[in-house]
Every structure is written in C-alpha cells, then in structure tokens.
N, CA and C atoms as an extended XYZ file, in Angstrom:
489
Properties=species:S:1:pos:R:3:atomname:S:1:resname:S:1:resid:I:1 pbc="F F F"
N       111.923       47.502      164.503 N   PHE     1
C       111.042       47.823      163.393 CA  PHE     1
C       109.646       48.274      163.896 C   PHE     1
N       109.288       49.502      163.676 N   HIS     2
C       107.998       50.003      164.173 CA  HIS     2
C       107.077       50.357      163.032 C   HIS     2
N       105.877       49.917      163.069 N   THR     3
C       104.867       50.271      162.018 CA  THR     3
C       103.768       51.015      162.668 C   THR     3
N       103.216       51.998      161.857 N   THR     4
C       102.194       52.731      162.408 CA  THR     4
C       100.859       51.953      161.946 C   THR     4
N        99.866       51.864      162.836 N   PRO     5
C        98.672       51.185      162.441 CA  PRO     5
C        97.934       51.991      161.278 C   PRO     5
N        97.383       51.207      160.408 N   SER     6
C        96.755       51.888      159.332 CA  SER     6
C        95.409       52.497      159.726 C   SER     6
N        95.089       53.620      159.187 N   LEU     7
C        93.882       54.299      159.573 CA  LEU     7
C        92.805       54.171      158.479 C   LEU     7
N        91.711       54.002      158.832 N   SER     8
C        90.594       53.771      157.888 CA  SER     8
C        89.830       55.050      157.690 C   SER     8
N        89.192       55.235      156.500 N   ASP     9
C        88.394       56.369      156.286 CA  ASP     9
C        87.047       56.199      156.883 C   ASP     9
N        86.683       55.093      157.431 N   THR    10
C        85.430       54.808      158.156 CA  THR    10
C        85.519       55.208      159.586 C   THR    10
N        84.570       56.090      159.987 N   PRO    11
C        84.641       56.539      161.375 CA  PRO    11
C        84.338       55.336      162.419 C   PRO    11
N        84.952       55.333      163.469 N   VAL    12
C        84.846       54.372      164.515 CA  VAL    12
C        84.688       55.011      165.907 C   VAL    12
N        83.747       54.598      166.633 N   ALA    13
C        83.571       55.144      168.008 CA  ALA    13
C        84.692       54.543      168.885 C   ALA    13
N        85.174       55.308      169.803 N   VAL    14
C        86.223       54.757      170.690 CA  VAL    14
C        85.850       55.025      172.108 C   VAL    14
N        86.304       54.205      173.036 N   GLU    15
C        86.139       54.410      174.486 CA  GLU    15
C        87.095       55.414      174.890 C   GLU    15
N        86.586       56.440      175.675 N   ILE    16
C        87.434       57.492      176.267 CA  ILE    16
C        87.855       56.969      177.698 C   ILE    16
N        88.973       56.240      177.784 N   THR    17
C        89.409       55.767      179.101 CA  THR    17
C        90.094       56.849      179.821 C   THR    17
N        90.379       56.688      181.123 N   PRO    18
C        90.991       57.758      181.842 CA  PRO    18
C        92.394       58.017      181.229 C   PRO    18
N        93.165       56.949      180.773 N   LEU    19
C        94.419       57.180      180.132 CA  LEU    19
C        94.332       57.946      178.896 C   LEU    19
N        93.416       57.603      178.036 N   LEU    20
C        93.201       58.315      176.796 CA  LEU    20
C        92.874       59.793      177.029 C   LEU    20
N        92.001       59.997      178.009 N   ARG    21
C        91.599       61.487      178.424 CA  ARG    21
C        92.789       62.230      178.786 C   ARG    21
N        93.676       61.644      179.588 N   LEU    22
C        94.970       62.315      180.007 CA  LEU    22
C        95.823       62.629      178.875 C   LEU    22
N        96.029       61.686      177.934 N   LEU    23
C        96.811       61.904      176.807 CA  LEU    23
C        96.347       62.986      175.898 C   LEU    23
N        95.007       63.038      175.694 N   LEU    24
C        94.361       64.040      174.872 CA  LEU    24
C        94.497       65.437      175.485 C   LEU    24
N        94.392       65.474      176.853 N   GLU    25
C        94.568       66.681      177.563 CA  GLU    25
C        95.986       67.205      177.406 C   GLU    25
N        96.893       66.219      177.517 N   ARG    26
C        98.374       66.662      177.278 CA  ARG    26
C        98.599       67.241      175.890 C   ARG    26
N        97.968       66.709      174.916 N   LEU    27
C        98.045       67.278      173.599 CA  LEU    27
C        97.689       68.712      173.471 C   LEU    27
N        96.720       69.033      174.329 N   CYS    28
C        96.186       70.462      174.255 CA  CYS    28
C        97.019       71.472      175.155 C   CYS    28
N        98.027       70.897      175.815 N   GLU    29
C        98.855       71.799      176.630 CA  GLU    29
C        99.648       72.800      175.803 C   GLU    29
N        99.641       74.093      176.144 N   PRO    30
C       100.448       74.992      175.425 CA  PRO    30
C       101.984       74.748      175.686 C   PRO    30
N       102.795       74.969      174.666 N   GLY    31
C       104.206       74.779      174.810 CA  GLY    31
C       104.689       73.309      174.852 C   GLY    31
N       103.846       72.382      174.514 N   LEU    32
C       104.344       71.066      174.407 CA  LEU    32
C       105.425       70.882      173.197 C   LEU    32
N       106.561       70.318      173.647 N   SER    33
C       107.558       70.270      172.629 CA  SER    33
C       107.233       69.297      171.505 C   SER    33
N       107.794       69.404      170.366 N   ALA    34
C       107.627       68.568      169.189 CA  ALA    34
C       107.865       67.122      169.448 C   ALA    34
N       108.899       66.867      170.267 N   SER    35
C       109.228       65.477      170.599 CA  SER    35
C       108.351       64.949      171.613 C   SER    35
N       107.817       65.708      172.561 N   SER    36
C       106.785       65.205      173.496 CA  SER    36
C       105.400       64.995      172.774 C   SER    36
N       105.141       65.836      171.816 N   ARG    37
C       103.879       65.757      171.034 CA  ARG    37
C       103.951       64.415      170.311 C   ARG    37
N       105.081       64.216      169.601 N   LYS    38
C       105.174       62.887      168.856 CA  LYS    38
C       104.985       61.669      169.697 C   LYS    38
N       105.633       61.669      170.849 N   VAL    39
C       105.502       60.504      171.809 CA  VAL    39
C       104.040       60.385      172.218 C   VAL    39
N       103.420       61.511      172.664 N   THR    40
C       102.088       61.404      173.142 CA  THR    40
C       101.152       60.988      172.025 C   THR    40
N       101.328       61.421      170.836 N   GLU    41
C       100.439       61.005      169.737 CA  GLU    41
C       100.574       59.540      169.491 C   GLU    41
N       101.771       59.041      169.616 N   ALA    42
C       102.005       57.566      169.387 CA  ALA    42
C       101.294       56.830      170.471 C   ALA    42
N       101.332       57.311      171.703 N   LEU    43
C       100.674       56.696      172.764 CA  LEU    43
C        99.144       56.696      172.613 C   LEU    43
N        98.578       57.819      172.115 N   VAL    44
C        97.160       57.897      171.858 CA  VAL    44
C        96.739       56.789      170.854 C   VAL    44
N        97.555       56.664      169.713 N   LEU    45
C        97.216       55.645      168.765 CA  LEU    45
C        97.319       54.292      169.343 C   LEU    45
N        98.185       54.113      170.313 N   ASP    46
C        98.432       52.809      170.974 CA  ASP    46
C        97.298       52.453      171.758 C   ASP    46
N        96.569       53.297      172.508 N   VAL    47
C        95.516       52.954      173.403 CA  VAL    47
C        94.143       53.112      172.870 C   VAL    47
N        94.051       53.572      171.562 N   LEU    48
C        92.763       53.627      170.936 CA  LEU    48
C        92.107       52.290      170.709 C   LEU    48
N        90.885       52.008      171.126 N   GLU    49
C        90.237       50.784      170.830 CA  GLU    49
C        88.808       51.096      170.436 C   GLU    49
N        88.308       50.316      169.482 N   PRO    50
C        86.899       50.562      169.154 CA  PRO    50
C        85.924       50.244      170.329 C   PRO    50
N        84.893       51.096      170.427 N   SER    51
C        83.990       50.894      171.504 CA  SER    51
C        82.994       49.797      171.125 C   SER    51
N        82.693       48.948      172.142 N   PRO    52
C        81.734       47.908      171.882 CA  PRO    52
C        80.282       48.492      171.808 C   PRO    52
N        80.124       49.756      172.153 N   ARG    53
C        78.837       50.390      172.175 CA  ARG    53
C        78.813       51.540      171.081 C   ARG    53
N        79.261       51.195      169.914 N   GLU    54
C        79.321       52.125      168.832 CA  GLU    54
C        77.931       52.724      168.478 C   GLU    54
N        77.842       54.029      168.311 N   LEU    55
C        76.575       54.644      168.031 CA  LEU    55
C        76.581       55.383      166.696 C   LEU    55
N        77.152       54.757      165.695 N   LEU    56
C        77.127       55.346      164.351 CA  LEU    56
C        75.861       54.919      163.702 C   LEU    56
N        75.040       55.855      163.195 N   VAL    57
C        73.781       55.554      162.562 CA  VAL    57
C        74.062       55.592      161.041 C   VAL    57
N        73.664       54.500      160.381 N   GLN    58
C        73.731       54.471      158.960 CA  GLN    58
C        72.579       55.256      158.402 C   GLN    58
N        72.944       56.308      157.693 N   ALA    59
C        71.830       57.208      157.219 CA  ALA    59
C        71.343       56.712      155.851 C   ALA    59
N        70.083       56.477      155.752 N   PRO    60
C        69.544       56.024      154.431 CA  PRO    60
C        69.673       57.155      153.404 C   PRO    60
N        69.833       56.818      152.156 N   THR    61
C        70.131       57.720      151.105 CA  THR    61
C        69.136       57.642      149.940 C   THR    61
N        68.299       56.617      149.938 N   SER    62
C        67.429       56.386      148.795 CA  SER    62
C        66.333       57.523      148.821 C   SER    62
N        65.765       57.795      147.659 N   ALA    63
C        64.790       58.789      147.597 CA  ALA    63
C        63.605       58.523      148.439 C   ALA    63
N        63.287       57.254      148.632 N   LEU    64
C        62.166       56.850      149.591 CA  LEU    64
C        62.348       57.232      150.959 C   LEU    64
N        63.596       56.988      151.484 N   LEU    65
C        63.881       57.114      152.933 CA  LEU    65
C        64.541       58.495      153.287 C   LEU    65
N        65.054       59.185      152.332 N   ARG    66
C        65.712       60.389      152.527 CA  ARG    66
C        64.778       61.456      153.280 C   ARG    66
N        63.569       61.495      152.950 N   PRO    67
C        62.636       62.476      153.633 CA  PRO    67
C        62.571       62.240      155.176 C   PRO    67
N        62.565       60.909      155.442 N   ILE    68
C        62.472       60.594      156.936 CA  ILE    68
C        63.749       60.924      157.570 C   ILE    68
N        64.888       60.547      156.963 N   ALA    69
C        66.161       60.851      157.617 CA  ALA    69
C        66.303       62.458      157.736 C   ALA    69
N        65.918       63.140      156.732 N   ASP    70
C        66.121       64.598      156.772 CA  ASP    70
C        65.185       65.183      157.881 C   ASP    70
N        63.988       64.655      158.019 N   ALA    71
C        63.076       65.203      159.069 CA  ALA    71
C        63.685       64.913      160.347 C   ALA    71
N        64.123       63.686      160.631 N   LEU    72
C        64.655       63.361      161.981 CA  LEU    72
C        65.957       64.083      162.221 C   LEU    72
N        66.748       64.384      161.253 N   ARG    73
C        67.965       65.196      161.365 CA  ARG    73
C        67.629       66.611      161.804 C   ARG    73
N        66.569       67.166      161.155 N   ALA    74
C        66.136       68.544      161.482 CA  ALA    74
C        65.427       68.623      162.820 C   ALA    74
N        64.635       67.596      163.179 N   ASP    75
C        63.895       67.570      164.370 CA  ASP    75
C        63.870       66.129      165.004 C   ASP    75
N        64.880       65.830      165.882 N   PRO    76
C        64.979       64.498      166.369 CA  PRO    76
C        63.754       64.113      167.273 C   PRO    76
N        62.944       65.092      167.586 N   GLY    77
C        61.789       64.849      168.434 CA  GLY    77
C        60.572       64.563      167.506 C   GLY    77
N        60.670       64.494      166.202 N   ASP    78
C        59.592       64.193      165.321 CA  ASP    78
C        58.914       62.836      165.793 C   ASP    78
N        57.667       62.918      165.981 N   GLN    79
C        56.898       61.815      166.519 CA  GLN    79
C        56.169       61.002      165.497 C   GLN    79
N        56.426       61.261      164.178 N   ARG    80
C        55.698       60.484      163.254 CA  ARG    80
C        55.945       58.981      163.220 C   ARG    80
N        54.971       58.208      163.158 N   THR    81
C        55.118       56.763      163.246 CA  THR    81
C        55.396       56.169      161.821 C   THR    81
N        55.739       54.964      161.754 N   LEU    82
C        55.925       54.247      160.554 CA  LEU    82
C        54.708       54.379      159.664 C   LEU    82
N        53.484       54.134      160.216 N   SER    83
C        52.270       54.237      159.445 CA  SER    83
C        52.023       55.606      158.925 C   SER    83
N        52.340       56.620      159.777 N   GLN    84
C        52.195       57.991      159.339 CA  GLN    84
C        53.085       58.376      158.194 C   GLN    84
N        54.370       57.892      158.295 N   TRP    85
C        55.300       58.097      157.176 CA  TRP    85
C        54.819       57.466      155.904 C   TRP    85
N        54.359       56.226      156.107 N   ALA    86
C        53.857       55.503      154.904 CA  ALA    86
C        52.730       56.236      154.210 C   ALA    86
N        51.817       56.784      154.924 N   ALA    87
C        50.673       57.529      154.371 CA  ALA    87
C        51.210       58.871      153.768 C   ALA    87
N        52.164       59.487      154.401 N   GLU    88
C        52.751       60.742      153.822 CA  GLU    88
C        53.548       60.495      152.506 C   GLU    88
N        54.173       59.390      152.454 N   LEU    89
C        54.952       59.022      151.258 CA  LEU    89
C        54.297       58.155      150.269 C   LEU    89
N        52.991       57.870      150.542 N   ALA    90
C        52.141       57.135      149.601 CA  ALA    90
C        52.722       55.723      149.326 C   ALA    90
N        53.187       55.050      150.289 N   VAL    91
C        53.660       53.643      150.095 CA  VAL    91
C        53.195       52.869      151.328 C   VAL    91
N        53.384       51.565      151.321 N   SER    92
C        53.026       50.702      152.509 CA  SER    92
C        54.018       50.846      153.628 C   SER    92
N        53.587       50.592      154.774 N   ALA    93
C        54.493       50.541      155.940 CA  ALA    93
C        55.471       49.428      155.721 C   ALA    93
N        55.091       48.440      155.149 N   ARG    94
C        56.001       47.218      154.827 CA  ARG    94
C        56.995       47.594      153.886 C   ARG    94
N        56.710       48.411      152.841 N   THR    95
C        57.806       48.933      151.952 CA  THR    95
C        58.847       49.694      152.664 C   THR    95
N        58.411       50.634      153.592 N   ILE    96
C        59.381       51.403      154.320 CA  ILE    96
C        60.180       50.513      155.202 C   ILE    96
N        59.544       49.601      155.892 N   SER    97
C        60.203       48.632      156.774 CA  SER    97
C        61.316       47.883      156.005 C   SER    97
N        60.993       47.315      154.842 N   ARG    98
C        62.040       46.530      154.071 CA  ARG    98
C        63.148       47.429      153.615 C   ARG    98
N        62.789       48.623      153.206 N   ALA    99
C        63.848       49.611      152.799 CA  ALA    99
C        64.812       49.974      153.830 C   ALA    99
N        64.213       50.120      155.112 N   PHE   100
C        65.113       50.450      156.245 CA  PHE   100
C        66.088       49.299      156.557 C   PHE   100
N        65.575       48.072      156.522 N   VAL   101
C        66.469       46.920      156.765 CA  VAL   101
C        67.528       46.856      155.671 C   VAL   101
N        67.028       46.956      154.525 N   ALA   102
C        67.982       46.876      153.366 CA  ALA   102
C        69.076       47.915      153.374 C   ALA   102
N        68.687       49.151      153.695 N   GLU   103
C        69.689       50.306      153.656 CA  GLU   103
C        70.526       50.450      154.818 C   GLU   103
N        69.877       50.230      155.984 N   THR   104
C        70.590       50.483      157.186 CA  THR   104
C        70.994       49.269      158.125 C   THR   104
N        70.343       48.161      157.798 N   GLY   105
C        70.608       46.926      158.494 CA  GLY   105
C        69.818       46.823      159.734 C   GLY   105
N        68.836       47.746      160.008 N   THR   106
C        68.007       47.783      161.192 CA  THR   106
C        66.588       48.145      160.846 C   THR   106
N        65.768       48.024      161.783 N   SER   107
C        64.299       48.325      161.587 CA  SER   107
C        64.111       49.845      161.788 C   SER   107
N        62.976       50.335      161.324 N   PHE   108
C        62.602       51.741      161.383 CA  PHE   108
C        62.724       52.229      162.791 C   PHE   108
N        62.092       51.488      163.709 N   ALA   109
C        61.984       51.812      165.232 CA  ALA   109
C        63.424       51.971      165.778 C   ALA   109
N        64.179       50.907      165.508 N   ARG   110
C        65.502       50.900      166.031 CA  ARG   110
C        66.442       52.080      165.487 C   ARG   110
N        66.262       52.358      164.156 N   TRP   111
C        66.970       53.393      163.508 CA  TRP   111
C        66.631       54.706      164.135 C   TRP   111
N        65.309       54.916      164.378 N   VAL   112
C        64.888       56.212      164.978 CA  VAL   112
C        65.519       56.317      166.346 C   VAL   112
N        65.393       55.299      167.075 N   ALA   113
C        66.034       55.311      168.533 CA  ALA   113
C        67.447       55.616      168.444 C   ALA   113
N        68.160       55.002      167.504 N   SER   114
C        69.659       55.310      167.435 CA  SER   114
C        69.918       56.700      166.946 C   SER   114
N        69.099       57.193      166.026 N   ALA   115
C        69.362       58.540      165.539 CA  ALA   115
C        69.029       59.556      166.693 C   ALA   115
N        68.063       59.280      167.481 N   ARG   116
C        67.782       60.147      168.626 CA  ARG   116
C        68.882       60.125      169.691 C   ARG   116
N        69.274       58.860      169.933 N   ALA   117
C        70.480       58.694      170.940 CA  ALA   117
C        71.659       59.384      170.504 C   ALA   117
N        72.000       59.322      169.213 N   GLN   118
C        73.124       59.937      168.658 CA  GLN   118
C        73.083       61.526      168.807 C   GLN   118
N        71.940       62.026      168.524 N   HIS   119
C        71.669       63.477      168.672 CA  HIS   119
C        71.771       63.841      170.264 C   HIS   119
N        71.220       62.979      171.126 N   ALA   120
C        71.226       63.194      172.521 CA  ALA   120
C        72.670       63.201      173.013 C   ALA   120
N        73.516       62.389      172.609 N   VAL   121
C        74.936       62.297      173.013 CA  VAL   121
C        75.630       63.715      172.758 C   VAL   121
N        75.307       64.183      171.513 N   ALA   122
C        75.902       65.520      171.189 CA  ALA   122
C        75.451       66.595      172.109 C   ALA   122
N        74.145       66.569      172.447 N   LEU   123
C        73.659       67.637      173.356 CA  LEU   123
C        74.181       67.412      174.801 C   LEU   123
N        74.257       66.189      175.265 N   LEU   124
C        74.752       65.885      176.645 CA  LEU   124
C        76.271       66.427      176.598 C   LEU   124
N        76.989       66.051      175.662 N   ALA   125
C        78.379       66.468      175.627 CA  ALA   125
C        78.630       68.083      175.581 C   ALA   125
N        77.554       68.761      175.109 N   ARG   126
C        77.581       70.164      175.137 CA  ARG   126
C        77.112       70.831      176.460 C   ARG   126
N        76.716       69.953      177.423 N   GLY   127
C        76.323       70.452      178.691 CA  GLY   127
C        74.893       70.536      179.044 C   GLY   127
N        74.004       70.103      178.025 N   TRP   128
C        72.617       70.098      178.316 CA  TRP   128
C        72.255       69.179      179.399 C   TRP   128
N        71.206       69.592      180.200 N   ASP   129
C        70.787       68.619      181.189 CA  ASP   129
C        69.909       67.554      180.661 C   ASP   129
N        69.691       66.432      181.289 N   VAL   130
C        69.026       65.335      180.802 CA  VAL   130
C        67.540       65.656      180.548 C   VAL   130
N        66.879       66.392      181.269 N   GLU   131
C        65.438       66.669      181.018 CA  GLU   131
C        65.302       67.521      179.750 C   GLU   131
N        66.160       68.527      179.514 N   ALA   132
C        66.122       69.277      178.281 CA  ALA   132
C        66.427       68.332      177.051 C   ALA   132
N        67.404       67.449      177.159 N   VAL   133
C        67.765       66.553      176.054 CA  VAL   133
C        66.506       65.673      175.809 C   VAL   133
N        65.919       65.102      176.861 N   ALA   134
C        64.792       64.250      176.651 CA  ALA   134
C        63.730       64.968      175.860 C   ALA   134
N        63.366       66.197      176.182 N   ALA   135
C        62.330       66.942      175.536 CA  ALA   135
C        62.760       67.157      174.034 C   ALA   135
N        63.995       67.525      173.872 N   GLU   136
C        64.472       67.891      172.504 CA  GLU   136
C        64.449       66.615      171.567 C   GLU   136
N        64.720       65.514      172.082 N   VAL   137
C        64.725       64.334      171.171 CA  VAL   137
C        63.393       63.442      171.246 C   VAL   137
N        62.347       64.110      171.797 N   GLY   138
C        61.030       63.512      171.731 CA  GLY   138
C        60.533       62.673      172.795 C   GLY   138
N        60.966       62.720      173.952 N   TYR   139
C        60.467       61.927      175.083 CA  TYR   139
C        59.743       62.818      175.985 C   TYR   139
N        58.630       62.230      176.638 N   ARG   140
C        57.835       63.021      177.488 CA  ARG   140
C        58.341       63.181      178.928 C   ARG   140
N        59.343       62.287      179.207 N   SER   141
C        59.909       62.372      180.558 CA  SER   141
C        61.412       61.953      180.453 C   SER   141
N        62.184       62.465      181.488 N   ALA   142
C        63.563       62.064      181.554 CA  ALA   142
C        63.712       60.593      181.811 C   ALA   142
N        62.775       59.897      182.552 N   SER   143
C        62.945       58.571      182.800 CA  SER   143
C        62.669       57.681      181.675 C   SER   143
N        61.641       58.143      180.790 N   ALA   144
C        61.437       57.367      179.585 CA  ALA   144
C        62.600       57.475      178.658 C   ALA   144
N        63.111       58.671      178.535 N   PHE   145
C        64.348       58.920      177.691 CA  PHE   145
C        65.501       58.114      178.204 C   PHE   145
N        65.789       58.049      179.593 N   GLY   146
C        66.870       57.308      180.132 CA  GLY   146
C        66.729       55.774      179.812 C   GLY   146
N        65.540       55.252      179.939 N   ALA   147
C        65.279       53.887      179.598 CA  ALA   147
C        65.559       53.570      178.114 C   ALA   147
N        65.039       54.443      177.200 N   ALA   148
C        65.333       54.214      175.818 CA  ALA   148
C        66.817       54.411      175.526 C   ALA   148
N        67.423       55.292      176.084 N   PHE   149
C        68.817       55.627      175.864 CA  PHE   149
C        69.713       54.449      176.326 C   PHE   149
N        69.323       53.891      177.461 N   ARG   150
C        70.100       52.667      177.937 CA  ARG   150
C        69.964       51.476      177.078 C   ARG   150
N        68.685       51.272      176.538 N   ARG   151
C        68.444       50.210      175.571 CA  ARG   151
C        69.212       50.389      174.360 C   ARG   151
N        69.427       51.566      173.900 N   THR   152
C        70.161       51.821      172.646 CA  THR   152
C        71.663       51.859      172.860 C   THR   152
N        72.093       52.382      173.881 N   THR   153
C        73.657       52.648      173.978 CA  THR   153
C        74.223       51.702      175.029 C   THR   153
N        73.479       51.119      175.875 N   GLY   154
C        74.009       50.392      176.920 CA  GLY   154
C        74.518       51.163      178.196 C   GLY   154
N        74.373       52.443      178.138 N   LEU   155
C        74.876       53.388      179.128 CA  LEU   155
C        73.703       54.333      179.533 C   LEU   155
N        73.932       54.955      180.704 N   THR   156
C        72.929       56.007      181.110 CA  THR   156
C        73.301       57.332      180.349 C   THR   156
N        72.321       58.287      180.238 N   PRO   157
C        72.751       59.584      179.732 CA  PRO   157
C        73.844       60.268      180.517 C   PRO   157
N        73.886       60.045      181.738 N   GLY   158
C        74.913       60.724      182.631 CA  GLY   158
C        76.307       60.279      182.297 C   GLY   158
N        76.444       59.185      181.613 N   ALA   159
C        77.867       58.755      181.155 CA  ALA   159
C        78.379       59.627      180.041 C   ALA   159
N        77.447       60.446      179.407 N   PHE   160
C        77.957       61.283      178.258 CA  PHE   160
C        77.935       62.704      178.659 C   PHE   160
N        77.446       63.017      179.951 N   GLN   161
C        77.390       64.500      180.245 CA  GLN   161
C        78.863       65.018      180.615 C   GLN   161
N        78.999       66.186      180.255 N   VAL   162
C        80.271       66.876      180.627 CA  VAL   162
C        80.386       67.087      182.131 C   VAL   162
N        81.498       66.618      182.670 N   SER   163
C        81.686       66.859      184.109 CA  SER   163
C        82.178       68.244      184.501 C   SER   163
C-alpha cells in the first residue's frame, strides 16, 4: 500500500541536495518516458525535506506596515530607519515595533534583514555577482553584506550563486 504525502498550500523552503539536483535535471531531459517521469517525480517527493534555513519572509499587510513592506519590495536598498519610518507615518517607533512583532513574529530590523536576504538570494540565483547584489540590497561593501547575509541565512552568499 503506497500513499502520496499530502502537499500543503503553504510554501516551504527545501535543501537542494546533490541527489535532488540530479533528479530535477532528469525531469528536464527531453524524451523522458512517462513511466520514467513518474518514477523520478516519486523520488523527488521522497527526498524533499524542509530546509532548516528557511528564508520565507512574512509580509505585513496592515495599513500601518504596508507602506514599509511596499517600499522595501520596490527598493530593498531603502535605508530608512525605524525612527524615520515612524516620523513619515506619524506614529511612534514603538508602535511600529509592536506591529512588526505582532504581524510578522519578528522585529523591524530582523524583518528588513530577512527581506533583503530574500531579494539577494533571487539576484544571486540569476547570476549577479556579490558586489552588485550588496549594492542593490543596501550594503556599502560586499563584506558587510556577507556578514549580514550569514547572520540571516546561516550561509555565505556564494552558496546561492549559480555555478
């Protein structure tokens, strides 16, 4: 008796192990027979495991925090501080801090770092070099970016670069 694992609607980050990479490459091969495809897909599902370094960023949706999320989505290098956002939104920094923790489960600073790291991963995967990514997501140097990226993801930016 064989059961297929249930799939959730919630996205989950996975580790791309060497075996998983090979299986995914096999699925892209032209002329793969239907039976081979079915077996390979079953193997992919079998080896998928959630990553311990998940980088999903909970986007705030309240009217208070939406302008911050939208601004960082449009420009991950946006340098506005919590105090500057508070002044711009005519609320206290403490109000924004509490709202971030309530909506995202994390602090403003940690959320910004995670949002920048998530954007950086996408750029690195597209082949951007580390210096260009650092500048794009708001860091003055590749070394400062690398240190912040490692704190957030547990990995170096090079781990996400296309080989």
